[in-house]
C-alpha positions as CSV (number, residue, x, y, z in Angstrom):
1,M,0.2,-0.1,-0.2
2,T,1.5,3.3,-0.8
3,S,1.3,6.4,1.0
4,D,2.4,10.6,0.1
5,N,4.4,12.1,1.9
6,L,1.7,12.4,4.8
7,G,1.1,9.2,5.4
8,R,-2.4,9.2,3.1
9,T,-2.9,6.0,1.4
10,S,-4.6,6.1,-1.9
11,S,-7.9,4.9,-1.2
12,Y,-8.1,7.5,1.6
13,L,-7.1,9.9,-1.1
14,Q,-9.8,9.0,-3.3
15,K,-12.4,8.8,-0.8
16,E,-11.2,12.6,0.6
17,Q,-11.6,14.0,-3.2
18,G,-15.1,12.3,-3.9
19,Y,-16.4,13.9,-0.7
20,R,-14.5,17.3,-1.3
21,E,-16.2,17.6,-5.0
22,K,-19.5,17.0,-3.7
23,A,-19.1,19.6,-0.6
24,L,-17.7,22.2,-3.3
25,K,-20.7,21.7,-5.5
26,M,-23.2,21.8,-2.6
27,Y,-22.1,24.4,-0.6
28,P,-20.7,28.4,-1.8
29,W,-17.4,28.9,-1.6
30,I,-17.0,30.6,1.8
31,C,-15.2,29.8,4.8
32,G,-17.7,28.7,7.4
33,R,-15.9,30.6,10.2
34,C,-14.3,33.8,9.0
35,A,-16.1,34.7,5.5
36,R,-13.2,34.3,3.6
37,E,-14.6,33.8,0.1
38,F,-12.7,31.9,-2.7
39,N,-12.7,31.0,-6.3
40,S,-11.2,28.7,-8.9
41,K,-7.7,30.4,-8.3
42,N,-7.3,29.8,-4.6
43,I,-10.1,27.0,-4.1
44,R,-7.0,24.3,-2.9
45,E,-7.0,26.7,0.4
46,L,-10.6,25.6,1.4
47,T,-11.2,22.5,3.0
48,V,-13.8,20.2,3.8
49,H,-14.6,20.0,7.6
50,H,-16.0,17.0,9.0
51,R,-18.4,18.5,11.5
52,D,-18.1,15.1,14.3
53,H,-14.3,14.7,13.0
54,N,-15.2,11.4,11.9
55,H,-14.1,10.8,8.4
56,D,-15.7,8.2,7.6
57,N,-19.2,9.9,8.3
58,N,-19.8,11.3,4.8
59,P,-23.8,11.3,4.4
60,A,-24.9,11.9,0.8
61,D,-26.8,15.5,2.3
62,G,-23.6,16.7,3.1
63,S,-25.0,17.5,6.9
64,N,-21.9,16.4,8.6
65,W,-19.4,18.9,6.4
66,E,-18.6,22.3,6.6
67,L,-16.3,24.4,4.2
68,L,-13.2,26.4,6.1
69,C,-10.2,28.1,5.1
70,L,-6.9,26.4,6.2
71,Y,-6.3,28.4,9.1
72,C,-10.0,28.0,10.4
73,H,-9.6,24.5,9.9
74,D,-6.6,24.1,11.5
75,H,-7.9,26.1,14.7
76,E,-10.8,24.1,14.7
77,H,-8.8,20.7,15.0
78,T,-6.8,22.2,17.8
79,K,-9.8,23.0,19.7
80,F,-10.8,19.7,19.2
81,H,-7.5,18.4,20.6
82,E,-7.3,20.5,23.3
83,H,-11.2,19.4,24.5
84,V,-9.6,15.9,24.1
85,L,-6.5,16.5,26.1
86,Y,-8.1,18.8,28.7
87,G,-11.6,18.6,28.6
88,S,-14.0,21.5,28.2
89,T,-12.3,25.2,27.6
90,T,-15.9,26.6,28.1
91,E,-16.4,28.8,31.4
92,K,-18.3,27.0,33.9
93,K,-21.8,28.7,34.8
94,I,-21.7,29.5,38.6
95,A,-25.1,30.2,40.0
96,P,-26.2,33.7,41.6
97,A,-25.8,34.2,45.0
98,T,-29.3,33.9,47.3
99,H,-28.1,34.4,50.7
100,N,-28.8,38.3,51.6
101,P,-26.4,39.2,54.5
102,F,-28.4,42.2,55.0
103,A,-32.2,41.4,54.6
104,D,-32.5,41.7,58.5
105,L,-30.5,44.5,59.2
106,K,-32.9,47.4,59.9
107,N,-34.8,45.3,62.4
108,L,-31.1,44.4,64.1
109,L,-30.0,48.3,64.4
110,D,-33.6,48.9,65.5
111,K,-33.1,47.1,68.4
112,K,-30.0,49.1,69.6
């Protein structure tokens, strides 16, 4: 089995080319994150991102794909990798305080 300099096999490259062609026909040539527009001269910089990160999940309707520029695609995979390593990167929600230490202050001051 032969592979390119990135370790991708010829069968993987054929499969990738298939869903890439479909995605480029289905969606406008615009990055889904930064809204950068592409044309036939720079279309090689527009990539197909699998939303669920499963490259074998290629539904015919394209619901698992989005077109991202190289930079946004790299950022998306970095976020996913960091999530796997470190857990959620979103801020934890803290419930607001319900105790009011001054609720009965007027009554306490009036007793003096």
